[in-house]
N, C-alpha and C positions, 0 to 999 in steps of 0.2 A: 693301644687304647682298648678299653674293655667296658662293656655294659652288660650286666647280668640281671635278668628279670626272673624272679622266682616267687614262690608262695610266701616267702619270708620278707619280701620287699624288693627294692631295686638297689643295686650296688654297682659302682663303677669307678673308673679313673676320671679325674677332673680335666676338662679341656678336650677339644677335638670336635669331631663332626656329630651332628644330631643323629641319634640312633646308635652311635658307636661308643658313647661315653656318658658319664653323668654330667649333664649340662642343664642350663635353665629350662630349655623347652621340654626335655624329658622329665625333669623334676615337676614342672607344672602339670604335665599330662598324668603322671603317676599319682601325684597328690590329689588331683581332681578326681581320679578314679577311686581313690581311697575314700574321699569325702562323699562321693556318690554312694559307694557301698555302705558307709556308716549311716547315711540318711535313710537308705532303704531298709536297713536291718535294725534300726534304732528301737530300743525297748524302753526309752525314757524320754522325758521332756527336756533333758539337758541339751544345750546347744554349744557346749564347750569341748574343745580338743586341746590337750596338753602337748607342748613341743619342748623337748630338751635336746641338748647336744653335747658331744664331747669337745675337746679343745682343738680339733683339727684345723689346719690353716684355712681350709675351704668352708669351715663350719658356719661362719657368719653369712657368707654368700648363700649357702644352701638354705639356712634358716630363714633368711629374708624372703627367698622365693617361696618356701613352704608356707610361711605365715601369711604372706600376701595372697597366695592361692586359696588357702583355707578361708580367709576373710571374703575373698571373691565368691566363694561357694556359700557364703552366708553363715559361717561358723565363727563363734567367739574364740579367740586364741588366748591361752594362758602360756606365756613364754617363761619357762623356769630357768632359762639361761644355761650356763655350764653345769651339767648334771649327769650323774651316772645313769646307766640303763635301769638298774633297780630303783633308783630314786624316781625316775620318770614313770615307771610302772606303778609305784606306790602313789604317786601324785594323781594318776588317773582315778584310782580307787577313792582316795581321800577327798577329791573334789566332786565326785559323781559325774565326771566327764564322760562323753560318749566314746572317747578313744584317745589315742596318743600317737605321736610320731617321734621316734628317737633318731637323731641325725648322728650316725656313727658307723664306721666300717669296722668296728671291733678291733681285731688283731691285725687287719691289713695295714700295709705301709702308708706313709704320709700322703701319697698321691691319690689314695682311695677315699671315697665317702659313700654313705648309704642312707636309705630311709628304712627303719624298722617299724613295723606297723602293729599297733595294739588295739585290742577290743575294749569294751567298757569295763571289763574286769582288770584291766592293766596287764593282760596276758597277750602273747603273740597269737595272730590269727591262725585258725585251723587250716588244714590243707584245702578244704572245700572253699572256705572264705577267701583264702589267698588266691585261689584260681579264679574266683569271681572278680576280684579286683583286677587281675590280669586281663580277664575278658572285657571288663568295662573299659580299661585303658586301650585295648586293641580296637574296640568299637568307637572310642572317643564319645561315649554316651554320657555327656556332661550337660548340666544346666546350671549356669551361673546366676547369682542373685542380682536383682535390680538395685538401683541406687538407694532405695529406701530399706533394703533388707541386707545390706552388707554387714559382715561380722565386725566385731570390735576386738581390739588388741590390748592386752595388759601384761605386765611383767610381775613375777612373784618369785623372790629368791628365798623363800622361807622353808623350802622343802628339804634342803640338806639337814637342817637342824631337826626337823620332824623325823627324817629317816634315822638319824643317829639316836634320837630318843626312842624310836620303835625298837631298835636293836638292844638298847640298854634295858628295855622293859621285858624282853624275852625271859621266861622263867629259867631256862637252862644256860643263859649267859650270866655267869657268876661274877657280877660286877665287883662286889666287895673283895672277893678272893683275888681277882686280877689286880685290883688297886693295891692290895697288901703285898702282892708278889714283886712290885716295883720292876717290872720287865723293862729291858732296854732293847729296842729294835731298830733295824735299818729298813727303809722303805724305798723301793724303786717304783715311782708313779708314772714313768715314761711320758713326762711332759704333757699330761692330760688331766682329766678331772679327779683322778685319785689324789693329786696334789692339792685339790680344793677341799675335798670332804674328809679325807683320812686324818688330817691333823685334829679336826674336831672330835672324831671318834676316839682317837688315841688319848687326847687330853681328857676326855670324859672317863676313860678307863684307867687313868693314872699311869699311862705307859710313856716312858721317855723315848724319843725317836730322833733319828737322823734321816733326812730325805736325800735321795739321789734323783736327779731329773724331776724335781718337784715343781718347777715353774710350768704352768699350763699354756705353753706356747704352741703346741701342736707340731713343733719341729722335733720329732722324735730322735733322741740321741742314739738309739739302736733300733733294730727290727723289733716292733712292739709285741710280737707274740712271745708269751712268757715261757720260753723253752731254754734249757740249759745253755745251748750254743749262743744265745743272745744276752746272757746275764753275767758275763765275766766281771762287770763293774761291781755289782752288789756282792757277788761271790768273793771277790778280792777284798771288799770292805769287811765282810763278815770274817774272813780269814785273819784279819788283824786282831781279832779278839775283842772282848768287852761287850758283845751283844748276845742276847738270848735267842733271837730269831730274826730272820730276814723275811720281809713281806714284799711280794711282787704282784702287781695287778696289770691288766691290759688297759687300753685307752678308755674303755667305757665301764670298767670296774665290775664286770660280771664274772671274770675269771680270776682265780687266786692261786698263787704258787708260793712255796716257802723255801727258804734257805736255812740249813741247820746252823747251830752256833759254831760249828767247825768249818764253815764255808762251803760245805757240800750241799748239793740240791737235796731237798726232802723228797722230791718226786711229785710232779704235778698230779699224777693219778692218785696219789695218796692224800691229797687234800680232802676229797670226798670220803675216803676210807676212814680217816681219822675222825672226822666230824660224825660220820655214821656210827662208828664204834662208840663214841661218846653219847650220842643220842640213845642208842640201844642199851647202854648201861642204865639209862633212866626210864626209857619208855620202849616197850616191845611192840614190834609191828613190822610190816613189809618194807623193803627197800627197792629202789629202781635205779638203774643206770642204762646208758645206751649200749648198743652192740659193740661199739669200738672201745669200751671201757674195760679196765682190768677185771680179771676173775677174783681179785682179792675182795671185792665187795660181796660177792656171793659167799666166799669162804667166811668172812667176818659175820655176815648176816646169819648164816647157818650155825656158826659158833654160839650165837645168842639164841638159838632155837627158833629163828624166824625165817620167813620166806623171801627169796630174792626173785625179781622179775627183770627181764631185759626189754628194752624198747628200741624202736628205730632211732637213728641219730637225728638230733634236732630238739631244741628245748620244748617245743609244743608237743612233740611225741612223748617225751619223758613225762611232762606234766599230765598229759592225758592218761598215761598208764598209771601214774601215781594216784590220780583221782579214782581210777577204776579199782585199784587194789587197796585204797586207803593207806598209802605208804606214809610212814612217819618221817622219812628222809629220802632224798634221791638227788640225782644230778648227772653230771657228765664228767668223764675222766680228764677233760681239759681244764680242770680246776673249778668247775661250775657246781656250786652247792645250792640246792633247792630245798628250803625248809618250810613246809606248809604252815607252821605256826606263825611265820612272818608273812610270806606270800609265795605264790607259785611262779617264782622267777629266780634265776641264778643271781646270787647276791654276795659279793666279796665281803661286804661289811658284816653280814650275818656270819659268814665263814670265819672271819677273824675273831669275832666274839666267841664263837663256839670252840674254835681251835685253842685259843688262849685259856678258855675254861677247862678244856681237857688237860692241857699241860699242867695247870695249877692244881687241879683236883687229883691228878695222878702223881704229882710231884716228880715229873720226869723232864729232862732236857729234851729238846726236839729230836736229837739223834737217838736218844734212848726210847722215845715214844715210837719212832719209826721202826725200830727193831722188834716191836711187839706185833707187827703185822706180817702176813705171808709175803714172801719175796717173789715178785714177778718183774719182768722187763718187757717194755713195749718199744718196738721199732716203728717209727713213723716215716714212711716213704711216700712218694708220689709219682704218678705218670702224667706228664704233660700231654694235653689233648690237642689235636689239630681239628679244624672245622669238619673234616671228612670222617673223623673217628666215630664209628657206630658203637657207642659204649654198651647199649643194651644187648647187642648181639654178642659182644665180647663176654659180658658177665653171664649171659645165658650159656655160652659154650663152656665157661669155667664150671658152672653149676652142673652141666651134663657130664663133664669130665670126672668130677668127684662124687656125683650123686650116687653112684653104684658102689663106692668104697664102703665096706662094712664098718670101718672104724672112724668114719668121718660123718659128722652131723652137719647138714647143709641148711642154712637159714637164709631166706630170700625176701624178707620183709623190707629190707633196705640194702640194695646191692646184693652181694653174696658174702656170707660169712661161713668159713669152713672151720668147724670145731674138731680138732684132733684130741686124743686122750690127754696129751700133755702140753698142748699149744693151740693157738688159733690164728687165723688170718681173715681180715675183713677188707673187701674191696668195694668201694662205693664212689659214685660220682659226687663231687663237691657241689653244694648249693651256692657257694660263695666265690669259687675260683674255677677256671677251665682245666680241671685236673681230675684224675682218679686218685683218691686217697687209698693207700695200702698200709693198713695197720696190722701188726702181728705181735703176738705175745708168747713168751716161753720162759723157762727157768733161768735163762741167761740172755744177755743182750746179743751175744754172737749167734745163738740159736734163733732168737726172734728175728734178727736181721736176715739170717740165712733163709728162713722159710718165707719171709716177705719178698726177698729178691728172687727167690725161686718162682713164686707166683707172678712176679713182675715179668720175668723172662718168658713165662708161658703166655702172658698177655701180649708181649712184644712179638712173639712168634705167630700170634693169631692175626696181627694187623697186616 
């Protein structure tokens, strides 16, 4: 059983002891802390908070506790029901709400759930704001409303269609060309909200589709992280032929991966690369990704005569850097596309619209489009942590070990990243799981995995 409290929210497994899991008492405590923070930092007269959730089995229970707590704090709740993370983010902006709570554990398995916290811009809280919420929760510094000032509750299921229309309205989503292309796609919606909203988007784009795992039961048919090892079903479907593209989303639809027409993975890292290349064909400007993302974005950006910037891992860190450098496109190598013309949040619907636009404008099959980009391979490994593991001490020793090497660039804004001339390794403690993530990239998967495991062995030897 696990409960993880971080600046990005609270996440844990359902059931078990108070303080050890995501349970009603801890949900009340953390929701109360968030509402207290929002009230103290409010810049508007709005008294509304948006609540949306993915289709997890525990979602209704968690939603009921969250909504009741917010009403007890005096907030009016707009429950938008089964909704993607980007839909909920946009709903905050469109309603002028003071904030929002997304009930989703993203790519985590079915026994997990989480609260993701939004500010009045529909964006994730900054590190300082997240820490303040944690501090309020620790102090239990709450003041609940009296009977005459309780909040009100309403449901509004109109935001899926508003989200779809906002994607169609983007200048670089070539709706007419996509409709004329008569694409046929397969979609793995992993039994969550992708199965609710994506049919509407694809219908609007004139795309014919077949859904796998389309029923939003929350009982995921496979591990929900959109990695090749979990996607045998859609890869086999694509290999039958007759499709132009396979589309894969995670349970809250902010990550996006593709399968080529030949049944091979397009590469999750190359979702952002493809969209960025398409955007830079039309608009020149800076790009941003996080430290654990492929070097291919830097290469493609420089090929367009533009500047690439790296940010710490985490959507809020990427969006902060994007605003700082006025980036025209950015995101994360896990399939997260952030397009400021829409909003500052990862959005698979926006990614689908832009990716299909790139395919049709360039007149290339998915496999042909993939070959136009630099070829890198990323190995993703992990080191499981014990309660006694001193992660900071381990990372500091890694930094010291390589800091004097003349051909190694060490970056420590988020864990430790070692940049070698022809490869890199990034070690960082996860914000969502009790692990150290070890990502490494090189010109071949064998070399990437080798350098990653070499660093893992060094870490094991230090424990």
